[in-house]
SETOR-308584 format. One record per residue: residue number from 1; residue in three letters; chain; x, y, z of N, C-alpha, C in turn. Coordinates in nm, 4 decimals. Layout:
<recs>
  seq  type  mol    n.east   n.north      n.up   ca.east  ca.north     ca.up    c.east   c.north      c.up
  NUM   ALA    A         X         Y         Z         X         Y         Z         X         Y         Z
...
</recs>
This chain:
<recs>
  seq  type  mol    n.east   n.north      n.up   ca.east  ca.north     ca.up    c.east   c.north      c.up
    1   UNK    A   -0.5082   -1.2951    4.3713   -0.6275   -1.3653    4.3298   -0.5937   -1.4454    4.2042
    2   UNK    A   -0.6182   -1.5737    4.2035   -0.5883   -1.6542    4.0855   -0.7091   -1.6585    3.9927
    3   UNK    A   -0.6858   -1.7068    3.8685   -0.7917   -1.7059    3.7682   -0.9062   -1.8008    3.8033
    4   UNK    A   -0.8835   -1.8984    3.8941   -0.9902   -1.9903    3.9321   -1.0956   -1.9236    4.0197
    5   UNK    A   -1.0584   -1.8158    4.0898   -1.1540   -1.7495    4.1769   -1.2260   -1.6329    4.1082
    6   UNK    A   -1.1889   -1.6015    3.9841   -1.2540   -1.4941    3.9101   -1.3829   -1.5441    3.8468
    7   UNK    A   -1.4784   -1.4559    3.8286   -1.5965   -1.4953    3.7523   -1.5542   -1.5395    3.6116
    8   UNK    A   -1.6304   -1.6268    3.5531   -1.5929   -1.6874    3.4256   -1.5704   -1.5849    3.3148
    9   UNK    A   -1.6553   -1.4817    3.3064   -1.6383   -1.3830    3.1996   -1.5109   -1.2998    3.2183
   10   UNK    A   -1.4741   -1.2720    3.3420   -1.3490   -1.1985    3.3669   -1.2283   -1.2847    3.3330
   11   UNK    A   -1.2336   -1.4119    3.3661   -1.1239   -1.5024    3.3344   -1.1061   -1.5131    3.1828
   12   UNK    A   -1.2185   -1.5185    3.1096   -1.2104   -1.5233    2.9632   -1.1478   -1.3965    2.9077
   13   UNK    A   -1.1848   -1.2823    2.9628   -1.1302   -1.1549    2.9167   -0.9801   -1.1473    2.9421
   14   UNK    A   -0.9363   -1.1931    3.0575   -0.7927   -1.1956    3.0887   -0.7200   -1.2869    2.9906
   15   UNK    A   -0.7750   -1.4034    2.9639   -0.7139   -1.4966    2.8686   -0.7078   -1.4354    2.7291
   16   UNK    A   -0.8139   -1.3630    2.6893   -0.8166   -1.2991    2.5577   -0.7085   -1.1917    2.5472
   17   UNK    A   -0.6931   -1.1115    2.6533   -0.5921   -1.0055    2.6526   -0.4508   -1.0637    2.6517
   18   UNK    A   -0.4288   -1.1718    2.7253   -0.2973   -1.2370    2.7232   -0.2654   -1.2897    2.5843
   19   UNK    A   -0.3622   -1.3518    2.5196   -0.3419   -1.4045    2.3850   -0.3144   -1.2909    2.2864
   20   UNK    A   -0.3862   -1.1809    2.3017   -0.3669   -1.0653    2.2143   -0.2257   -1.0090    2.2312
   21   UNK    A   -0.1791   -0.9989    2.3551   -0.0448   -0.9476    2.3822    0.0603   -1.0413    2.3242
   22   UNK    A    0.0421   -1.1713    2.3409    0.1371   -1.2685    2.2872    0.1404   -1.2600    2.1349
   23   UNK    A    0.0247   -1.2411    2.0724    0.0175   -1.2303    1.9273    0.0900   -1.1049    1.8802
   24   UNK    A    0.0805   -0.9969    1.9541    0.1451   -0.8716    1.9161    0.2966   -0.8837    1.9174
   25   UNK    A    0.3500   -0.9771    1.9951    0.4939   -0.9936    2.0066    0.5487   -1.0951    1.9069
   26   UNK    A    0.4635   -1.1577    1.8276    0.5083   -1.2582    1.7330    0.5908   -1.1957    1.6220
   27   UNK    A    0.6865   -1.2733    1.5709    0.7685   -1.2303    1.4587    0.7103   -1.2780    1.3269
   28   UNK    A    0.6440   -1.3922    1.3299    0.5838   -1.4487    1.2099    0.4415   -1.4945    1.2411
   29   UNK    A    0.3586   -1.4989    1.1371    0.2208   -1.5446    1.1530    0.1865   -1.6408    1.0396
   30   UNK    A    0.0824   -1.7182    1.0619    0.0295   -1.8069    0.9588   -0.0455   -1.7245    0.8554
   31   UNK    A   -0.0639   -1.7783    0.7359   -0.1387   -1.7043    0.6336   -0.2784   -1.6613    0.6802
   32   UNK    A   -0.3508   -1.7469    0.7493   -0.4853   -1.7106    0.7963   -0.4794   -1.5912    0.8912
   33   UNK    A   -0.3760   -1.5860    0.9763   -0.3609   -1.4724    1.0678   -0.3258   -1.3452    0.9905
   34   UNK    A   -0.2408   -1.3580    0.8881   -0.2051   -1.2420    0.8056   -0.3277   -1.1890    0.7325
   35   UNK    A   -0.4135   -1.2804    0.6851   -0.5375   -1.2380    0.6197   -0.6244   -1.1578    0.7148
   36   UNK    A   -0.6349   -1.2034    0.8388   -0.7143   -1.1301    0.9388   -0.6510   -0.9950    0.9707
   37   UNK    A   -0.5177   -0.9936    0.9848   -0.4491   -0.8687    1.0177   -0.4691   -0.7637    0.9085
   38   UNK    A   -0.4666   -0.8082    0.7825   -0.4806   -0.7160    0.6699   -0.6253   -0.6973    0.6266
   39   UNK    A   -0.7123   -0.7860    0.6717   -0.8511   -0.7792    0.6289   -0.8656   -0.8101    0.4812
   40   UNK    A   -0.7889   -0.9070    0.4342   -0.7920   -0.9404    0.2922   -0.8269   -1.0877    0.2720
   41   UNK    A   -0.8514   -1.1221    0.1480   -0.8863   -1.2596    0.1139   -0.7606   -1.3453    0.0985
   42   UNK    A   -0.7833   -1.4759    0.0925   -0.6755   -1.5719    0.0700   -0.6075   -1.5410   -0.0640
   43   UNK    A   -0.6877   -1.5160   -0.1658   -0.6357   -1.4848   -0.2991   -0.5458   -1.3613   -0.2951
   44   UNK    A   -0.5932   -1.2551   -0.2301   -0.5161   -1.1304   -0.2227   -0.3859   -1.1504   -0.1469
   45   UNK    A   -0.3911   -1.2262   -0.0374   -0.2695   -1.2508    0.0401   -0.1639   -1.3197   -0.0461
   46   UNK    A   -0.2025   -1.4229   -0.1187   -0.1053   -1.4949   -0.2011   -0.0602   -1.4121   -0.3205
   47   UNK    A   -0.1423   -1.3195   -0.3651   -0.1005   -1.2248   -0.4687    0.0095   -1.1338   -0.4140
   48   UNK    A   -0.0086   -1.0845   -0.2898    0.0928   -0.9997   -0.2256    0.2222   -1.0767   -0.2022
   49   UNK    A    0.2100   -1.2035   -0.1664    0.3294   -1.2867   -0.1482    0.3993   -1.3091   -0.2816
   50   UNK    A    0.3206   -1.3358   -0.3855    0.3769   -1.3651   -0.5176    0.4487   -1.2475   -0.5800
   51   UNK    A    0.3993   -1.1257   -0.5573    0.4656   -1.0096   -0.6173    0.5695   -0.9464   -0.5240
   52   UNK    A    0.5985   -1.0110   -0.4120    0.7063   -0.9658   -0.3237    0.6688   -0.8558   -0.2261
   53   UNK    A    0.5405   -0.8222   -0.2169    0.4978   -0.7177   -0.1231    0.5106   -0.7644    0.0216
   54   UNK    A    0.4921   -0.8943    0.0449    0.5075   -0.9542    0.1770    0.6168   -1.0594    0.1713
   55   UNK    A    0.6905   -1.0734    0.2814    0.7981   -1.1724    0.2892    0.7500   -1.2937    0.3677
   56   UNK    A    0.7860   -1.4104    0.3163    0.7475   -1.5331    0.3852    0.8547   -1.6389    0.3650
   57   UNK    A    0.8398   -1.7459    0.4395    0.9301   -1.8601    0.4269    0.8547   -1.9845    0.4677
   58   UNK    A    0.9123   -2.0981    0.4338    0.8512   -2.2252    0.4699    0.9176   -2.2760    0.5972
   59   UNK    A    0.8365   -2.3251    0.6880    0.8823   -2.3874    0.8117    0.8270   -2.5289    0.8055
   60   UNK    A    0.9102   -2.6198    0.7579    0.8594   -2.7525    0.7253    0.7700   -2.7375    0.6039
   61   UNK    A    0.6457   -2.7825    0.6157    0.5499   -2.7664    0.5058    0.4640   -2.6411    0.5228
   62   UNK    A    0.4780   -2.5747    0.6353    0.3925   -2.4606    0.6668    0.4557   -2.3285    0.6231
   63   UNK    A    0.3756   -2.2398    0.5693    0.4197   -2.1065    0.5297    0.4053   -2.0120    0.6475
   64   UNK    A    0.5054   -1.9265    0.6678    0.5008   -1.8238    0.7716    0.5331   -1.6892    0.7084
   65   UNK    A    0.4601   -1.5870    0.7495    0.4747   -1.4528    0.6946    0.5267   -1.3623    0.8047
   66   UNK    A    0.6266   -1.2807    0.7728    0.6860   -1.1958    0.8762    0.5932   -1.0793    0.9090
   67   UNK    A    0.5789   -1.0540    1.0374    0.4970   -0.9410    1.0840    0.5615   -0.8108    1.0382
   68   UNK    A    0.6930   -0.8083    1.0346    0.7648   -0.6892    0.9890    0.7246   -0.6523    0.8464
   69   UNK    A    0.7118   -0.7526    0.7579    0.6737   -0.7227    0.6195    0.5284   -0.6769    0.6113
   70   UNK    A    0.4435   -0.7272    0.6992    0.3039   -0.6821    0.7025    0.2986   -0.5353    0.7435
   71   UNK    A    0.3745   -0.4999    0.8479    0.3783   -0.3600    0.8931    0.4360   -0.2687    0.7854
   72   UNK    A    0.5409   -0.3156    0.7162    0.6024   -0.2361    0.6095    0.5048   -0.2162    0.4939
   73   UNK    A    0.4293   -0.3199    0.4615    0.3289   -0.3092    0.3548    0.2232   -0.2045    0.3913
   74   UNK    A    0.1760   -0.2096    0.5146    0.0766   -0.1123    0.5596    0.1338    0.0291    0.5528
   75   UNK    A    0.2580    0.0464    0.5961    0.3216    0.1790    0.5915    0.3322    0.2290    0.4474
   76   UNK    A    0.3691    0.1413    0.3536    0.3770    0.1807    0.2127    0.2402    0.2228    0.1596
   77   UNK    A    0.1387    0.1497    0.1989    0.0039    0.1828    0.1536   -0.0403    0.3183    0.2080
   78   UNK    A   -0.0076    0.3453    0.3332   -0.0441    0.4740    0.3936    0.0301    0.5895    0.3279
   79   UNK    A    0.1559    0.5669    0.2864    0.2313    0.6709    0.2168    0.1739    0.6954    0.0780
   80   UNK    A    0.1379    0.5871    0.0112    0.0877    0.5974   -0.1253   -0.0545    0.6525   -0.1298
   81   UNK    A   -0.1364    0.6124   -0.0343   -0.2761    0.6537   -0.0308   -0.3092    0.7128    0.1056
   82   UNK    A   -0.2577    0.8326    0.1347   -0.2844    0.8913    0.2679   -0.4326    0.9197    0.2855
   83   UNK    A   -0.4764    0.9044    0.4083   -0.6169    0.9341    0.4375   -0.6328    1.0837    0.4531
   84   UNK    A   -0.7411    1.1323    0.4023   -0.7690    1.2757    0.4125   -0.8630    1.2967    0.5290
   85   UNK    A   -0.8281    1.3907    0.6146   -0.9189    1.4217    0.7250   -1.0181    1.5277    0.6772
   86   UNK    A   -1.1406    1.5089    0.7190   -1.2449    1.6040    0.6820   -1.2371    1.7257    0.7735
   87   UNK    A   -1.2592    1.8427    0.7185   -1.2611    1.9614    0.8037   -1.3813    1.9552    0.8976
   88   UNK    A   -1.3620    2.0025    1.0165   -1.4703    2.0039    1.1140   -1.5688    2.1146    1.0831
   89   UNK    A   -1.6935    2.0824    1.1107   -1.7960    2.1849    1.0944   -1.7930    2.2797    1.2135
   90   UNK    A   -1.8169    2.4040    1.1853   -1.8234    2.5017    1.2941   -1.9568    2.4835    1.3655
   91   UNK    A   -1.9502    2.4741    1.4965   -2.0757    2.4608    1.5723   -2.1314    2.5986    1.6012
   92   UNK    A   -2.2604    2.6020    1.6071   -2.3140    2.7283    1.6484   -2.4306    2.7678    1.5777
</recs>
C-alpha cells in the first residue's frame, strides 16, 4: 500500500515518524534544533557553547552542534544532579 492510498492523517503520521527517525540518526544539528532537544533558550545554548560544554563548528556561515556533545552534556548533568525516585506508598 503506498502513501497515496492512506488516509491523510495516517500519511502525516508516517511522514512524522520517518522525519523523527532521520533526526535521531543525525550527527550534527542546527542551534534551533539543539535548543529544542535541550529545552533551553538561545542565550543558554550559546552560553554552553561559549564555555565548552557543547562542541560545534561552522559549516560555511552556519553553526552546527554535534549530537554527541549534546548527549555527553546530558549524561554529565545526570551524573551531577541525579534524580531521586520517590518511595512508593503502601496500598491498603
